[in-house]
GUMIVEX-542473 format. One record per atom (N, C-alpha, C, O): residue in one letter; residue number from 1; x, y, z; atom name. Coordinates in Angstrom, 1 decimal. Example, Ala and Ser with C-alpha at 12.3 -4.5 7.8 and 13.67 -1.06 7.14 Angstrom:
<atoms>
<r: A	k: 1	east: 13.2	north: -5.7	up: 7.8	a: N>
<r: A	k: 1	east: 12.3	north: -4.5	up: 7.8	a: CA>
<r: A	k: 1	east: 13.2	north: -3.3	up: 7.8	a: C>
<r: A	k: 1	east: 14.2	north: -3.3	up: 8.5	a: O>
<r: S	k: 2	east: 12.8	north: -2.2	up: 7.1	a: N>
<r: S	k: 2	east: 13.7	north: -1.1	up: 7.1	a: CA>
<r: S	k: 2	east: 12.9	north: 0.0	up: 7.9	a: C>
<r: S	k: 2	east: 13.4	north: 1.1	up: 8.0	a: O>
</atoms>
This chain:
<atoms>
<r: M	k: 1	east: -5.0	north: -11.2	up: 21.0	a: N>
<r: M	k: 1	east: -5.6	north: -9.8	up: 20.2	a: CA>
<r: M	k: 1	east: -7.0	north: -9.5	up: 21.0	a: C>
<r: M	k: 1	east: -7.7	north: -10.4	up: 21.3	a: O>
<r: D	k: 2	east: -7.3	north: -8.4	up: 21.1	a: N>
<r: D	k: 2	east: -8.5	north: -8.2	up: 21.6	a: CA>
<r: D	k: 2	east: -8.9	north: -6.8	up: 20.9	a: C>
<r: D	k: 2	east: -8.1	north: -6.1	up: 20.2	a: O>
<r: A	k: 3	east: -10.4	north: -6.4	up: 21.3	a: N>
<r: A	k: 3	east: -10.7	north: -5.2	up: 20.4	a: CA>
<r: A	k: 3	east: -10.1	north: -4.3	up: 20.4	a: C>
<r: A	k: 3	east: -10.1	north: -3.7	up: 19.3	a: O>
<r: D	k: 4	east: -9.2	north: -3.8	up: 21.6	a: N>
<r: D	k: 4	east: -8.6	north: -2.8	up: 21.6	a: CA>
<r: D	k: 4	east: -7.1	north: -2.7	up: 21.4	a: C>
<r: D	k: 4	east: -6.3	north: -1.9	up: 21.8	a: O>
<r: S	k: 5	east: -6.8	north: -3.9	up: 20.4	a: N>
<r: S	k: 5	east: -5.4	north: -4.0	up: 20.2	a: CA>
<r: S	k: 5	east: -5.2	north: -3.3	up: 18.5	a: C>
<r: S	k: 5	east: -6.1	north: -3.6	up: 17.6	a: O>
<r: I	k: 6	east: -4.3	north: -2.6	up: 18.2	a: N>
<r: I	k: 6	east: -4.2	north: -2.1	up: 16.9	a: CA>
<r: I	k: 6	east: -2.8	north: -3.2	up: 16.2	a: C>
<r: I	k: 6	east: -1.6	north: -3.2	up: 16.5	a: O>
<r: T	k: 7	east: -3.5	north: -4.0	up: 15.3	a: N>
<r: T	k: 7	east: -2.5	north: -4.8	up: 14.7	a: CA>
<r: T	k: 7	east: -1.9	north: -4.1	up: 13.4	a: C>
<r: T	k: 7	east: -0.8	north: -4.5	up: 13.0	a: O>
<r: G	k: 8	east: -2.5	north: -3.2	up: 12.9	a: N>
<r: G	k: 8	east: -1.9	north: -2.7	up: 11.5	a: CA>
<r: G	k: 8	east: -2.6	north: -1.2	up: 11.4	a: C>
<r: G	k: 8	east: -3.3	north: -0.7	up: 12.3	a: O>
<r: F	k: 9	east: -2.2	north: -0.5	up: 10.2	a: N>
<r: F	k: 9	east: -2.7	north: 0.7	up: 10.0	a: CA>
<r: F	k: 9	east: -2.2	north: 0.9	up: 8.3	a: C>
<r: F	k: 9	east: -1.3	north: 0.4	up: 7.7	a: O>
<r: V	k: 10	east: -3.1	north: 1.9	up: 7.7	a: N>
<r: V	k: 10	east: -2.8	north: 2.3	up: 6.2	a: CA>
<r: V	k: 10	east: -2.7	north: 3.9	up: 6.5	a: C>
<r: V	k: 10	east: -3.2	north: 4.5	up: 7.4	a: O>
<r: A	k: 11	east: -2.0	north: 4.4	up: 5.6	a: N>
<r: A	k: 11	east: -2.2	north: 5.9	up: 5.3	a: CA>
<r: A	k: 11	east: -2.2	north: 6.1	up: 3.8	a: C>
<r: A	k: 11	east: -1.5	north: 5.6	up: 3.0	a: O>
<r: V	k: 12	east: -3.2	north: 7.1	up: 3.3	a: N>
<r: V	k: 12	east: -3.5	north: 7.4	up: 2.1	a: CA>
<r: V	k: 12	east: -3.6	north: 8.9	up: 1.7	a: C>
<r: V	k: 12	east: -4.1	north: 9.8	up: 2.4	a: O>
<r: K	k: 13	east: -2.9	north: 9.2	up: 0.4	a: N>
<r: K	k: 13	east: -3.1	north: 10.8	up: 0.0	a: CA>
<r: K	k: 13	east: -3.8	north: 10.7	up: -1.1	a: C>
<r: K	k: 13	east: -3.6	north: 9.7	up: -1.7	a: O>
<r: L	k: 14	east: -4.5	north: 11.4	up: -1.4	a: N>
<r: L	k: 14	east: -5.4	north: 11.7	up: -2.4	a: CA>
<r: L	k: 14	east: -5.3	north: 13.2	up: -3.1	a: C>
<r: L	k: 14	east: -5.3	north: 14.3	up: -2.5	a: O>
<r: D	k: 15	east: -5.3	north: 12.9	up: -4.7	a: N>
<r: D	k: 15	east: -4.9	north: 14.1	up: -5.4	a: CA>
<r: D	k: 15	east: -6.1	north: 14.5	up: -6.1	a: C>
<r: D	k: 15	east: -6.5	north: 13.7	up: -6.9	a: O>
<r: A	k: 16	east: -6.8	north: 15.8	up: -5.9	a: N>
<r: A	k: 16	east: -8.1	north: 15.8	up: -6.4	a: CA>
<r: A	k: 16	east: -7.7	north: 16.3	up: -7.9	a: C>
<r: A	k: 16	east: -8.7	north: 16.2	up: -8.6	a: O>
<r: E	k: 17	east: -6.5	north: 16.8	up: -8.6	a: N>
<r: E	k: 17	east: -6.1	north: 17.4	up: -9.6	a: CA>
<r: E	k: 17	east: -6.0	north: 16.2	up: -10.5	a: C>
<r: E	k: 17	east: -6.7	north: 16.1	up: -11.5	a: O>
<r: T	k: 18	east: -5.2	north: 15.3	up: -10.1	a: N>
<r: T	k: 18	east: -4.8	north: 14.0	up: -11.0	a: CA>
<r: T	k: 18	east: -5.9	north: 12.7	up: -10.9	a: C>
<r: T	k: 18	east: -5.9	north: 11.7	up: -11.6	a: O>
<r: Y	k: 19	east: -6.8	north: 13.1	up: -9.8	a: N>
<r: Y	k: 19	east: -7.5	north: 11.8	up: -9.3	a: CA>
<r: Y	k: 19	east: -6.7	north: 10.5	up: -9.5	a: C>
<r: Y	k: 19	east: -6.8	north: 9.5	up: -10.3	a: O>
<r: M	k: 20	east: -5.7	north: 10.9	up: -8.2	a: N>
<r: M	k: 20	east: -4.9	north: 9.8	up: -8.1	a: CA>
<r: M	k: 20	east: -4.7	north: 9.7	up: -6.7	a: C>
<r: M	k: 20	east: -4.6	north: 10.7	up: -6.0	a: O>
<r: G	k: 21	east: -4.8	north: 8.3	up: -6.2	a: N>
<r: G	k: 21	east: -4.7	north: 7.9	up: -4.5	a: CA>
<r: G	k: 21	east: -3.3	north: 7.1	up: -4.5	a: C>
<r: G	k: 21	east: -2.9	north: 6.4	up: -5.4	a: O>
<r: E	k: 22	east: -2.9	north: 7.5	up: -3.6	a: N>
<r: E	k: 22	east: -1.4	north: 6.9	up: -3.1	a: CA>
<r: E	k: 22	east: -1.6	north: 6.5	up: -1.9	a: C>
<r: E	k: 22	east: -2.0	north: 7.2	up: -1.0	a: O>
<r: I	k: 23	east: -1.1	north: 5.2	up: -1.7	a: N>
<r: I	k: 23	east: -1.1	north: 4.1	up: -0.5	a: CA>
<r: I	k: 23	east: 0.4	north: 4.7	up: 0.0	a: C>
<r: I	k: 23	east: 1.3	north: 4.0	up: -0.5	a: O>
<r: Y	k: 24	east: 0.8	north: 5.6	up: 1.0	a: N>
<r: Y	k: 24	east: 2.2	north: 5.7	up: 1.3	a: CA>
<r: Y	k: 24	east: 2.6	north: 5.0	up: 2.4	a: C>
<r: Y	k: 24	east: 3.7	north: 5.1	up: 2.9	a: O>
<r: M	k: 25	east: 1.8	north: 4.1	up: 3.0	a: N>
<r: M	k: 25	east: 2.3	north: 3.5	up: 4.2	a: CA>
<r: M	k: 25	east: 1.1	north: 2.4	up: 4.6	a: C>
<r: M	k: 25	east: 0.0	north: 2.7	up: 4.7	a: O>
<r: V	k: 26	east: 1.6	north: 1.3	up: 4.7	a: N>
<r: V	k: 26	east: 1.0	north: 0.0	up: 5.1	a: CA>
<r: V	k: 26	east: 1.7	north: -0.7	up: 6.1	a: C>
<r: V	k: 26	east: 2.7	north: -1.2	up: 5.7	a: O>
<r: A	k: 27	east: 1.3	north: -0.7	up: 7.5	a: N>
<r: A	k: 27	east: 2.1	north: -1.3	up: 8.4	a: CA>
<r: A	k: 27	east: 1.4	north: -2.2	up: 9.1	a: C>
<r: A	k: 27	east: 0.2	north: -2.0	up: 9.4	a: O>
<r: V	k: 28	east: 2.1	north: -3.5	up: 9.6	a: N>
<r: V	k: 28	east: 1.2	north: -4.6	up: 10.3	a: CA>
<r: V	k: 28	east: 2.3	north: -5.2	up: 11.5	a: C>
<r: V	k: 28	east: 3.5	north: -5.4	up: 11.4	a: O>
<r: D	k: 29	east: 1.6	north: -5.3	up: 12.7	a: N>
<r: D	k: 29	east: 2.5	north: -5.5	up: 13.6	a: CA>
<r: D	k: 29	east: 3.1	north: -7.1	up: 13.3	a: C>
<r: D	k: 29	east: 2.3	north: -8.1	up: 13.1	a: O>
<r: P	k: 30	east: 4.5	north: -7.2	up: 13.3	a: N>
<r: P	k: 30	east: 5.4	north: -8.6	up: 13.0	a: CA>
<r: P	k: 30	east: 4.6	north: -9.7	up: 13.5	a: C>
<r: P	k: 30	east: 4.5	north: -10.7	up: 12.7	a: O>
<r: A	k: 31	east: 3.9	north: -9.8	up: 14.7	a: N>
<r: A	k: 31	east: 3.3	north: -10.9	up: 15.3	a: CA>
<r: A	k: 31	east: 1.9	north: -11.3	up: 14.5	a: C>
<r: A	k: 31	east: 1.4	north: -12.4	up: 14.6	a: O>
<r: F	k: 32	east: 1.4	north: -10.4	up: 13.5	a: N>
<r: F	k: 32	east: 0.1	north: -10.7	up: 12.9	a: CA>
<r: F	k: 32	east: 0.5	north: -10.6	up: 11.5	a: C>
<r: F	k: 32	east: -0.4	north: -10.9	up: 10.7	a: O>
<r: Q	k: 33	east: 1.6	north: -10.4	up: 10.9	a: N>
<r: Q	k: 33	east: 1.9	north: -10.7	up: 9.5	a: CA>
<r: Q	k: 33	east: 1.6	north: -11.8	up: 8.7	a: C>
<r: Q	k: 33	east: 2.0	north: -12.9	up: 9.3	a: O>
<r: G	k: 34	east: 1.2	north: -11.9	up: 7.9	a: N>
<r: G	k: 34	east: 0.9	north: -13.2	up: 7.1	a: CA>
<r: G	k: 34	east: -0.5	north: -13.7	up: 7.3	a: C>
<r: G	k: 34	east: -0.9	north: -14.8	up: 6.9	a: O>
<r: C	k: 35	east: -1.4	north: -12.6	up: 8.2	a: N>
<r: C	k: 35	east: -2.7	north: -13.1	up: 8.3	a: CA>
<r: C	k: 35	east: -3.6	north: -12.5	up: 7.3	a: C>
<r: C	k: 35	east: -4.7	north: -12.8	up: 7.4	a: O>
<r: G	k: 36	east: -3.2	north: -11.8	up: 6.5	a: N>
<r: G	k: 36	east: -4.0	north: -11.2	up: 5.7	a: CA>
<r: G	k: 36	east: -4.6	north: -9.7	up: 5.8	a: C>
<r: G	k: 36	east: -5.4	north: -9.0	up: 5.1	a: O>
<r: I	k: 37	east: -3.9	north: -9.2	up: 7.1	a: N>
<r: I	k: 37	east: -4.5	north: -8.1	up: 7.5	a: CA>
<r: I	k: 37	east: -3.6	north: -6.7	up: 6.5	a: C>
<r: I	k: 37	east: -4.1	north: -5.6	up: 6.4	a: O>
<r: G	k: 38	east: -2.4	north: -7.1	up: 6.0	a: N>
<r: G	k: 38	east: -2.1	north: -6.1	up: 4.7	a: CA>
<r: G	k: 38	east: -3.0	north: -6.0	up: 3.7	a: C>
<r: G	k: 38	east: -3.2	north: -4.9	up: 3.1	a: O>
<r: S	k: 39	east: -3.7	north: -7.2	up: 3.2	a: N>
<r: S	k: 39	east: -4.6	north: -7.3	up: 2.1	a: CA>
<r: S	k: 39	east: -5.8	north: -6.5	up: 2.6	a: C>
<r: S	k: 39	east: -6.4	north: -5.7	up: 1.8	a: O>
<r: A	k: 40	east: -6.2	north: -6.7	up: 3.7	a: N>
<r: A	k: 40	east: -7.6	north: -6.1	up: 4.0	a: CA>
<r: A	k: 40	east: -7.4	north: -4.8	up: 4.0	a: C>
<r: A	k: 40	east: -8.3	north: -4.1	up: 3.5	a: O>
<r: L	k: 41	east: -6.2	north: -4.1	up: 4.6	a: N>
<r: L	k: 41	east: -5.9	north: -2.7	up: 5.0	a: CA>
<r: L	k: 41	east: -5.9	north: -2.1	up: 3.5	a: C>
<r: L	k: 41	east: -6.5	north: -1.0	up: 3.3	a: O>
<r: T	k: 42	east: -5.2	north: -2.7	up: 2.7	a: N>
<r: T	k: 42	east: -4.9	north: -2.3	up: 1.3	a: CA>
<r: T	k: 42	east: -6.1	north: -2.2	up: 0.4	a: C>
<r: T	k: 42	east: -6.4	north: -1.3	up: -0.4	a: O>
<r: Q	k: 43	east: -6.9	north: -3.3	up: 0.7	a: N>
<r: Q	k: 43	east: -8.2	north: -3.2	up: -0.2	a: CA>
<r: Q	k: 43	east: -9.1	north: -1.9	up: 0.5	a: C>
<r: Q	k: 43	east: -9.7	north: -1.0	up: -0.2	a: O>
<r: F	k: 44	east: -9.1	north: -2.0	up: 1.8	a: N>
<r: F	k: 44	east: -10.0	north: -0.8	up: 2.4	a: CA>
<r: F	k: 44	east: -9.6	north: 0.6	up: 1.7	a: C>
<r: F	k: 44	east: -10.4	north: 1.5	up: 1.5	a: O>
<r: A	k: 45	east: -8.2	north: 0.8	up: 1.5	a: N>
<r: A	k: 45	east: -7.6	north: 2.2	up: 1.2	a: CA>
<r: A	k: 45	east: -8.5	north: 2.0	up: -0.3	a: C>
<r: A	k: 45	east: -9.3	north: 2.9	up: -0.6	a: O>
<r: L	k: 46	east: -8.3	north: 1.1	up: -1.0	a: N>
<r: L	k: 46	east: -8.6	north: 1.2	up: -2.5	a: CA>
<r: L	k: 46	east: -10.1	north: 1.5	up: -2.5	a: C>
<r: L	k: 46	east: -10.5	north: 2.4	up: -3.3	a: O>
<r: D	k: 47	east: -10.9	north: 1.1	up: -1.8	a: N>
<r: D	k: 47	east: -12.3	north: 1.1	up: -1.7	a: CA>
<r: D	k: 47	east: -12.7	north: 2.6	up: -1.4	a: C>
<r: D	k: 47	east: -13.5	north: 3.3	up: -1.9	a: O>
<r: W	k: 48	east: -11.9	north: 3.0	up: -0.3	a: N>
<r: W	k: 48	east: -11.8	north: 4.4	up: 0.2	a: CA>
<r: W	k: 48	east: -11.8	north: 5.1	up: -1.0	a: C>
<r: W	k: 48	east: -12.8	north: 5.6	up: -1.3	a: O>
<r: M	k: 49	east: -10.6	north: 5.3	up: -1.8	a: N>
<r: M	k: 49	east: -10.3	north: 6.0	up: -2.8	a: CA>
<r: M	k: 49	east: -11.1	north: 6.0	up: -3.8	a: C>
<r: M	k: 49	east: -11.4	north: 7.1	up: -4.3	a: O>
<r: K	k: 50	east: -11.7	north: 4.9	up: -4.3	a: N>
<r: K	k: 50	east: -12.7	north: 4.9	up: -5.3	a: CA>
<r: K	k: 50	east: -13.9	north: 5.8	up: -5.2	a: C>
<r: K	k: 50	east: -14.3	north: 6.5	up: -6.1	a: O>
<r: K	k: 51	east: -14.4	north: 5.5	up: -3.5	a: N>
<r: K	k: 51	east: -15.5	north: 6.2	up: -3.1	a: CA>
<r: K	k: 51	east: -15.1	north: 8.0	up: -3.2	a: C>
<r: K	k: 51	east: -15.8	north: 8.9	up: -3.8	a: O>
<r: A	k: 52	east: -14.0	north: 8.1	up: -2.7	a: N>
<r: A	k: 52	east: -13.7	north: 9.6	up: -2.9	a: CA>
<r: A	k: 52	east: -13.5	north: 10.3	up: -4.7	a: C>
<r: A	k: 52	east: -13.3	north: 11.5	up: -5.0	a: O>
<r: G	k: 53	east: -13.7	north: 9.3	up: -5.4	a: N>
<r: G	k: 53	east: -13.5	north: 9.8	up: -7.0	a: CA>
<r: G	k: 53	east: -12.3	north: 9.7	up: -7.5	a: C>
<r: G	k: 53	east: -12.1	north: 10.1	up: -8.7	a: O>
<r: M	k: 54	east: -11.1	north: 9.0	up: -6.8	a: N>
<r: M	k: 54	east: -10.1	north: 8.8	up: -7.5	a: CA>
<r: M	k: 54	east: -9.9	north: 7.6	up: -8.8	a: C>
<r: M	k: 54	east: -10.5	north: 6.5	up: -8.7	a: O>
<r: S	k: 55	east: -9.4	north: 7.8	up: -9.8	a: N>
<r: S	k: 55	east: -9.6	north: 6.9	up: -11.0	a: CA>
<r: S	k: 55	east: -8.3	north: 5.9	up: -11.1	a: C>
<r: S	k: 55	east: -8.4	north: 4.9	up: -11.9	a: O>
<r: I	k: 56	east: -7.2	north: 6.2	up: -10.3	a: N>
<r: I	k: 56	east: -6.0	north: 5.5	up: -10.3	a: CA>
<r: I	k: 56	east: -5.5	north: 5.5	up: -8.8	a: C>
<r: I	k: 56	east: -5.8	north: 6.4	up: -8.0	a: O>
<r: A	k: 57	east: -4.8	north: 4.4	up: -8.7	a: N>
<r: A	k: 57	east: -4.2	north: 3.8	up: -7.1	a: CA>
<r: A	k: 57	east: -2.7	north: 3.7	up: -7.4	a: C>
<r: A	k: 57	east: -2.5	north: 3.2	up: -8.5	a: O>
<r: M	k: 58	east: -1.6	north: 4.1	up: -6.7	a: N>
<r: M	k: 58	east: -0.4	north: 3.8	up: -6.8	a: CA>
<r: M	k: 58	east: 0.0	north: 3.8	up: -5.3	a: C>
<r: M	k: 58	east: -0.4	north: 4.4	up: -4.4	a: O>
<r: V	k: 59	east: 1.3	north: 2.7	up: -5.4	a: N>
<r: V	k: 59	east: 1.7	north: 2.1	up: -4.3	a: CA>
<r: V	k: 59	east: 3.4	north: 2.1	up: -4.7	a: C>
<r: V	k: 59	east: 3.9	north: 1.8	up: -5.8	a: O>
<r: E	k: 60	east: 3.9	north: 2.4	up: -3.5	a: N>
<r: E	k: 60	east: 5.5	north: 2.1	up: -4.1	a: CA>
<r: E	k: 60	east: 6.0	north: 1.4	up: -2.8	a: C>
<r: E	k: 60	east: 5.5	north: 1.6	up: -1.6	a: O>
<r: T	k: 61	east: 7.1	north: 0.5	up: -3.1	a: N>
<r: T	k: 61	east: 7.7	north: -0.5	up: -2.3	a: CA>
<r: T	k: 61	east: 9.2	north: -0.7	up: -2.7	a: C>
<r: T	k: 61	east: 9.5	north: -0.6	up: -3.9	a: O>
<r: G	k: 62	east: 10.1	north: -0.8	up: -1.7	a: N>
<r: G	k: 62	east: 11.4	north: -1.7	up: -2.0	a: CA>
<r: G	k: 62	east: 11.2	north: -3.0	up: -3.1	a: C>
<r: G	k: 62	east: 10.2	north: -3.7	up: -3.4	a: O>
<r: G	k: 63	east: 12.5	north: -3.0	up: -3.5	a: N>
<r: G	k: 63	east: 12.8	north: -4.1	up: -4.4	a: CA>
<r: G	k: 63	east: 13.8	north: -5.1	up: -3.8	a: C>
<r: G	k: 63	east: 14.5	north: -5.8	up: -4.6	a: O>
<r: D	k: 64	east: 13.9	north: -5.2	up: -2.7	a: N>
<r: D	k: 64	east: 14.7	north: -6.1	up: -2.1	a: CA>
<r: D	k: 64	east: 14.0	north: -7.1	up: -1.4	a: C>
<r: D	k: 64	east: 12.8	north: -7.0	up: -1.3	a: O>
<r: P	k: 65	east: 14.5	north: -8.0	up: -0.9	a: N>
<r: P	k: 65	east: 13.7	north: -9.5	up: -0.4	a: CA>
<r: P	k: 65	east: 12.9	north: -9.4	up: 0.8	a: C>
<r: P	k: 65	east: 12.0	north: -10.2	up: 1.1	a: O>
<r: G	k: 66	east: 13.2	north: -8.1	up: 1.6	a: N>
<r: G	k: 66	east: 12.4	north: -7.8	up: 2.8	a: CA>
<r: G	k: 66	east: 11.3	north: -7.2	up: 2.3	a: C>
<r: G	k: 66	east: 10.4	north: -7.1	up: 3.2	a: O>
<r: H	k: 67	east: 10.9	north: -6.6	up: 1.0	a: N>
<r: H	k: 67	east: 9.9	north: -6.3	up: 0.7	a: CA>
<r: H	k: 67	east: 8.9	north: -7.0	up: -0.3	a: C>
<r: H	k: 67	east: 7.9	north: -6.5	up: -0.8	a: O>
<r: A	k: 68	east: 9.4	north: -8.3	up: -0.6	a: N>
<r: A	k: 68	east: 8.7	north: -9.5	up: -1.3	a: CA>
<r: A	k: 68	east: 7.2	north: -9.5	up: -0.8	a: C>
<r: A	k: 68	east: 6.3	north: -9.2	up: -1.6	a: O>
<r: P	k: 69	east: 6.9	north: -9.7	up: 0.4	a: N>
<r: P	k: 69	east: 5.6	north: -10.0	up: 1.0	a: CA>
<r: P	k: 69	east: 4.6	north: -8.4	up: 0.6	a: C>
<r: P	k: 69	east: 3.4	north: -8.5	up: 0.5	a: O>
<r: A	k: 70	east: 5.1	north: -7.6	up: 0.5	a: N>
<r: A	k: 70	east: 4.4	north: -6.3	up: 0.4	a: CA>
<r: A	k: 70	east: 3.9	north: -6.2	up: -1.2	a: C>
<r: A	k: 70	east: 2.8	north: -5.9	up: -1.6	a: O>
<r: R	k: 71	east: 5.0	north: -6.6	up: -2.1	a: N>
<r: R	k: 71	east: 4.6	north: -6.8	up: -3.4	a: CA>
<r: R	k: 71	east: 3.8	north: -7.5	up: -3.9	a: C>
<r: R	k: 71	east: 3.0	north: -7.3	up: -4.9	a: O>
<r: H	k: 72	east: 4.0	north: -8.8	up: -3.0	a: N>
<r: H	k: 72	east: 3.0	north: -10.1	up: -3.7	a: CA>
<r: H	k: 72	east: 1.5	north: -9.6	up: -3.0	a: C>
<r: H	k: 72	east: 0.4	north: -9.9	up: -3.5	a: O>
<r: T	k: 73	east: 1.6	north: -8.9	up: -1.8	a: N>
<r: T	k: 73	east: 0.2	north: -8.5	up: -1.6	a: CA>
<r: T	k: 73	east: -0.3	north: -7.4	up: -2.8	a: C>
<r: T	k: 73	east: -1.3	north: -7.6	up: -3.5	a: O>
<r: Y	k: 74	east: 0.5	north: -6.1	up: -3.0	a: N>
<r: Y	k: 74	east: 0.1	north: -5.3	up: -4.0	a: CA>
<r: Y	k: 74	east: -0.5	north: -6.1	up: -5.5	a: C>
<r: Y	k: 74	east: -1.5	north: -5.8	up: -6.1	a: O>
<r: E	k: 75	east: 0.3	north: -7.0	up: -5.9	a: N>
<r: E	k: 75	east: 0.1	north: -7.8	up: -7.3	a: CA>
<r: E	k: 75	east: -1.1	north: -8.4	up: -7.0	a: C>
<r: E	k: 75	east: -2.0	north: -8.3	up: -7.8	a: O>
<r: K	k: 76	east: -1.3	north: -9.0	up: -6.1	a: N>
<r: K	k: 76	east: -2.4	north: -9.9	up: -5.5	a: CA>
<r: K	k: 76	east: -3.7	north: -9.2	up: -5.8	a: C>
<r: K	k: 76	east: -4.7	north: -9.8	up: -6.3	a: O>
<r: L	k: 77	east: -3.7	north: -7.9	up: -5.5	a: N>
<r: L	k: 77	east: -4.6	north: -7.1	up: -5.5	a: CA>
<r: L	k: 77	east: -4.8	north: -6.4	up: -6.9	a: C>
<r: L	k: 77	east: -5.7	north: -5.6	up: -7.1	a: O>
<r: G	k: 78	east: -4.0	north: -6.6	up: -7.7	a: N>
<r: G	k: 78	east: -4.2	north: -6.0	up: -9.0	a: CA>
<r: G	k: 78	east: -3.4	north: -4.7	up: -9.7	a: C>
<r: G	k: 78	east: -3.6	north: -4.2	up: -10.8	a: O>
<r: F	k: 79	east: -2.3	north: -4.4	up: -8.7	a: N>
<r: F	k: 79	east: -1.3	north: -3.5	up: -8.8	a: CA>
<r: F	k: 79	east: -0.4	north: -4.3	up: -9.9	a: C>
<r: F	k: 79	east: -0.2	north: -5.5	up: -9.8	a: O>
<r: R	k: 80	east: 0.1	north: -3.6	up: -10.8	a: N>
<r: R	k: 80	east: 1.1	north: -3.8	up: -11.8	a: CA>
<r: R	k: 80	east: 2.1	north: -2.8	up: -11.9	a: C>
<r: R	k: 80	east: 1.9	north: -1.6	up: -11.9	a: O>
<r: L	k: 81	east: 3.3	north: -3.5	up: -12.0	a: N>
<r: L	k: 81	east: 4.7	north: -2.9	up: -12.0	a: CA>
<r: L	k: 81	east: 4.8	north: -2.0	up: -13.0	a: C>
<r: L	k: 81	east: 4.4	north: -2.3	up: -14.1	a: O>
<r: L	k: 82	east: 5.4	north: -0.9	up: -12.9	a: N>
<r: L	k: 82	east: 5.8	north: 0.3	up: -13.8	a: CA>
<r: L	k: 82	east: 7.5	north: 0.4	up: -13.8	a: C>
<r: L	k: 82	east: 8.1	north: 1.1	up: -13.0	a: O>
<r: P	k: 83	east: 8.0	north: -0.3	up: -14.5	a: N>
<r: P	k: 83	east: 9.2	north: -0.3	up: -14.8	a: CA>
<r: P	k: 83	east: 9.8	north: 1.3	up: -15.0	a: C>
<r: P	k: 83	east: 9.7	north: 1.8	up: -16.1	a: O>
<r: I	k: 84	east: 10.6	north: 2.1	up: -13.8	a: N>
<r: I	k: 84	east: 11.1	north: 3.1	up: -14.2	a: CA>
<r: I	k: 84	east: 12.4	north: 3.2	up: -13.2	a: C>
<r: I	k: 84	east: 12.6	north: 2.6	up: -12.1	a: O>
<r: A	k: 85	east: 13.2	north: 3.9	up: -13.8	a: N>
<r: A	k: 85	east: 14.7	north: 4.0	up: -13.3	a: CA>
<r: A	k: 85	east: 14.5	north: 5.5	up: -12.5	a: C>
<r: A	k: 85	east: 14.1	north: 6.6	up: -13.0	a: O>
<r: R	k: 86	east: 15.0	north: 5.4	up: -11.1	a: N>
<r: R	k: 86	east: 15.0	north: 6.6	up: -10.4	a: CA>
<r: R	k: 86	east: 16.7	north: 6.9	up: -10.0	a: C>
<r: R	k: 86	east: 17.5	north: 6.1	up: -9.6	a: O>
<r: Y	k: 87	east: 17.0	north: 8.1	up: -10.3	a: N>
<r: Y	k: 87	east: 18.6	north: 8.0	up: -9.9	a: CA>
<r: Y	k: 87	east: 19.0	north: 9.2	up: -9.1	a: C>
<r: Y	k: 87	east: 18.5	north: 10.4	up: -9.2	a: O>
<r: F	k: 88	east: 20.0	north: 8.9	up: -8.2	a: N>
<r: F	k: 88	east: 20.2	north: 9.6	up: -7.2	a: CA>
<r: F	k: 88	east: 21.8	north: 9.8	up: -7.1	a: C>
<r: F	k: 88	east: 22.6	north: 8.9	up: -7.4	a: O>
<r: K	k: 89	east: 22.2	north: 11.2	up: -6.6	a: N>
<r: K	k: 89	east: 23.2	north: 11.5	up: -6.7	a: CA>
<r: K	k: 89	east: 23.7	north: 12.3	up: -5.3	a: C>
<r: K	k: 89	east: 23.1	north: 13.3	up: -4.9	a: O>
<r: K	k: 90	east: 24.6	north: 11.9	up: -4.6	a: N>
<r: K	k: 90	east: 25.0	north: 12.6	up: -3.2	a: CA>
<r: K	k: 90	east: 25.9	north: 13.8	up: -3.7	a: C>
<r: K	k: 90	east: 26.9	north: 13.7	up: -4.5	a: O>
<r: L	k: 91	east: 25.4	north: 15.2	up: -3.0	a: N>
<r: L	k: 91	east: 25.9	north: 16.0	up: -3.2	a: CA>
<r: L	k: 91	east: 27.0	north: 16.7	up: -2.0	a: C>
<r: L	k: 91	east: 27.6	north: 17.7	up: -2.2	a: O>
</atoms>
């Protein structure tokens, strides 16, 4: 890795009406996963949201085994799971 390499990114939405920030994407190059980059990006997003006046942060991820590392990262940083049911029907 060099200074010009991109190893990951985070994307955030801010809602000024609800004061809620949403992390809607965190991505880390597979070659660098498990090195703390996802945690650092998520913490950066949380700090940025707080400075922007948000009072709550939200993130969604899958419940399958492939998303277990993401869930671990979010829980490690203080996110708590809200048990909800989301139903879909193909039309």
